[in-house]
C-alpha positions as a Markdown table, in Angstrom:
| # | Residue | x | y | z |
|---|---|---|---|---|
| 1 | Met | -10.4 | -1.7 | 15.9 |
| 2 | Lys | -8.4 | 1.3 | 14.8 |
| 3 | Ile | -5.0 | 1.5 | 13.1 |
| 4 | Ala | -3.7 | 5.1 | 13.2 |
| 5 | Asp | -6.7 | 7.1 | 12.0 |
| 6 | Ile | -8.3 | 4.2 | 10.1 |
| 7 | Glu | -11.4 | 3.0 | 11.7 |
| 8 | Leu | -12.1 | -0.7 | 10.9 |
| 9 | Gly | -15.1 | -1.6 | 13.0 |
| 10 | Asp | -15.3 | -4.1 | 15.9 |
| 11 | Arg | -14.3 | -7.3 | 14.0 |
| 12 | Pro | -12.5 | -6.4 | 10.8 |
| 13 | Leu | -11.8 | -9.0 | 8.1 |
| 14 | Phe | -8.2 | -8.8 | 6.8 |
| 15 | Leu | -7.1 | -10.5 | 3.6 |
| 16 | Ala | -3.9 | -12.5 | 4.3 |
| 17 | Pro | -1.0 | -11.3 | 2.1 |
| 18 | Met | 0.0 | -14.0 | -0.5 |
| 19 | Glu | 2.6 | -13.8 | -3.1 |
| 20 | Asp | 1.4 | -14.5 | -6.6 |
| 21 | Val | -2.2 | -14.5 | -5.3 |
| 22 | Thr | -3.1 | -11.0 | -4.0 |
| 23 | Asp | -3.0 | -9.2 | -7.3 |
| 24 | Pro | -5.4 | -6.4 | -8.1 |
| 25 | Ser | -8.2 | -8.6 | -9.4 |
| 26 | Phe | -8.1 | -10.9 | -6.4 |
| 27 | Arg | -8.0 | -7.9 | -4.0 |
| 28 | Tyr | -11.0 | -6.5 | -5.8 |
| 29 | Met | -13.0 | -9.7 | -5.4 |
| 30 | Cys | -12.1 | -9.9 | -1.7 |
| 31 | Lys | -13.2 | -6.3 | -1.1 |
| 32 | Arg | -16.4 | -7.0 | -3.0 |
| 33 | Phe | -17.1 | -9.9 | -0.7 |
| 34 | Gly | -16.4 | -8.2 | 2.5 |
| 35 | Ala | -12.7 | -7.8 | 3.3 |
| 36 | Asp | -12.1 | -4.7 | 5.3 |
| 37 | Val | -8.3 | -4.5 | 4.6 |
| 38 | Val | -6.4 | -6.1 | 1.7 |
| 39 | Tyr | -2.7 | -6.4 | 1.1 |
| 40 | Thr | -0.4 | -6.3 | -1.9 |
| 41 | Glu | 2.0 | -9.0 | -2.8 |
| 42 | Phe | 5.6 | -8.6 | -1.6 |
| 43 | Ile | 7.3 | -5.7 | -3.3 |
| 44 | Ser | 11.1 | -5.7 | -3.5 |
| 45 | Ser | 12.7 | -2.5 | -2.2 |
| 46 | Asp | 15.6 | -2.9 | -4.6 |
| 47 | Gly | 13.1 | -3.3 | -7.5 |
| 48 | Leu | 11.3 | -0.1 | -6.5 |
| 49 | Ile | 14.5 | 1.9 | -6.2 |
| 50 | Arg | 15.6 | 0.7 | -9.7 |
| 51 | Asp | 12.2 | 1.3 | -11.3 |
| 52 | Ala | 11.6 | -2.3 | -12.0 |
| 53 | Gly | 8.4 | -2.7 | -13.9 |
| 54 | Lys | 7.2 | -5.8 | -11.9 |
| 55 | Ser | 7.7 | -4.0 | -8.6 |
| 56 | Leu | 6.1 | -0.8 | -9.8 |
| 57 | Ala | 3.1 | -2.7 | -11.2 |
| 58 | Lys | 2.4 | -4.1 | -7.7 |
| 59 | Leu | 1.9 | -0.5 | -6.5 |
| 60 | Arg | -1.1 | 0.0 | -8.8 |
| 61 | Ile | -3.9 | 0.3 | -6.3 |
| 62 | Ala | -7.5 | 1.3 | -7.1 |
| 63 | Glu | -9.2 | 3.8 | -4.8 |
| 64 | Ser | -11.9 | 1.1 | -4.1 |
| 65 | Glu | -9.2 | -1.2 | -2.6 |
| 66 | Arg | -8.4 | 1.1 | 0.3 |
| 67 | Pro | -7.5 | 0.6 | 3.0 |
| 68 | Val | -4.7 | -1.5 | 1.7 |
| 69 | Gly | -1.5 | -2.8 | 3.2 |
| 70 | Ile | 1.7 | -2.6 | 1.2 |
| 71 | Gln | 4.4 | -5.2 | 1.9 |
| 72 | Leu | 8.0 | -4.2 | 1.2 |
| 73 | Tyr | 10.9 | -6.5 | 1.7 |
| 74 | Gly | 14.6 | -6.1 | 1.5 |
| 75 | His | 17.8 | -6.7 | 3.5 |
| 76 | Leu | 19.3 | -3.2 | 3.8 |
| 77 | Val | 17.8 | -0.4 | 5.8 |
| 78 | Glu | 18.7 | 2.5 | 3.4 |
| 79 | Pro | 17.0 | 1.0 | 0.4 |
| 80 | Met | 14.0 | 0.0 | 2.5 |
| 81 | Val | 13.6 | 3.6 | 3.6 |
| 82 | Glu | 13.8 | 4.9 | 0.0 |
| 83 | Ala | 11.4 | 2.2 | -1.2 |
| 84 | Ala | 8.9 | 3.3 | 1.6 |
| 85 | Arg | 9.1 | 6.9 | 0.3 |
| 86 | Ile | 8.6 | 5.8 | -3.3 |
| 87 | Ala | 5.6 | 3.6 | -2.3 |
| 88 | Glu | 4.1 | 6.4 | -0.2 |
| 89 | Ala | 4.5 | 9.0 | -3.0 |
| 90 | Ala | 3.1 | 6.6 | -5.6 |
| 91 | Leu | -0.1 | 6.1 | -3.7 |
| 92 | Arg | -1.0 | 9.7 | -3.1 |
| 93 | Pro | -4.0 | 10.8 | -5.1 |
| 94 | His | -2.9 | 12.3 | -8.4 |
| 95 | Arg | -4.2 | 15.8 | -7.6 |
| 96 | Gln | -2.3 | 15.9 | -4.3 |
| 97 | Arg | 1.0 | 15.0 | -6.0 |
| 98 | Lys | 0.6 | 18.1 | -8.1 |
| 99 | His | 0.0 | 20.4 | -5.1 |
| 100 | Arg | 3.0 | 19.8 | -2.9 |
| 101 | Lys | 2.3 | 22.8 | -0.9 |
| 102 | Leu | -0.7 | 21.2 | 0.8 |
| 103 | Asn | -0.5 | 20.7 | 4.5 |
| 104 | Arg | 0.9 | 17.2 | 4.9 |
| 105 | Lys | -1.8 | 16.3 | 7.5 |
| 106 | Arg | -4.5 | 16.8 | 4.7 |
| 107 | Ile | -2.8 | 14.3 | 2.3 |
| 108 | Ala | -4.8 | 11.1 | 2.2 |
| 109 | Tyr | -2.3 | 8.7 | 3.7 |
| 110 | Arg | -4.9 | 7.4 | 6.2 |
| 111 | Lys | -6.1 | 4.6 | 3.9 |
| 112 | Ile | -2.6 | 3.2 | 3.3 |
| 113 | Leu | -0.8 | 0.8 | 5.6 |
| 114 | Leu | 2.8 | 0.1 | 5.0 |
| 115 | Phe | 4.3 | -3.1 | 6.2 |
| 116 | Ile | 8.1 | -3.5 | 6.0 |
| 117 | Thr | 10.0 | -6.7 | 6.3 |
| 118 | Ile | 13.8 | -6.6 | 6.8 |
């Protein structure tokens, strides 16, 4: 199975996204025991736009968790688009955030899946 340029093998195991369950420690354990893809808890688009600590904390993803799905939710399109941009920027490797002149194709987005619920 392949999603964009992420190769997941023939029968990948996906961790179901669960609010108040799929925190970093749970995702770590699931990856350790064979999950191919894990997901964050729901992240509020309004919370990301307003720099809410709880929403930003849910974006803390270790390199070992990738590929990881990020779930954003909201009810208006414009804040959802801005939240998707914030989530995407937050998950770029630190050294690539510093070098904005890099070719966008080389930036390591390929291990991030973004799921948006409106």
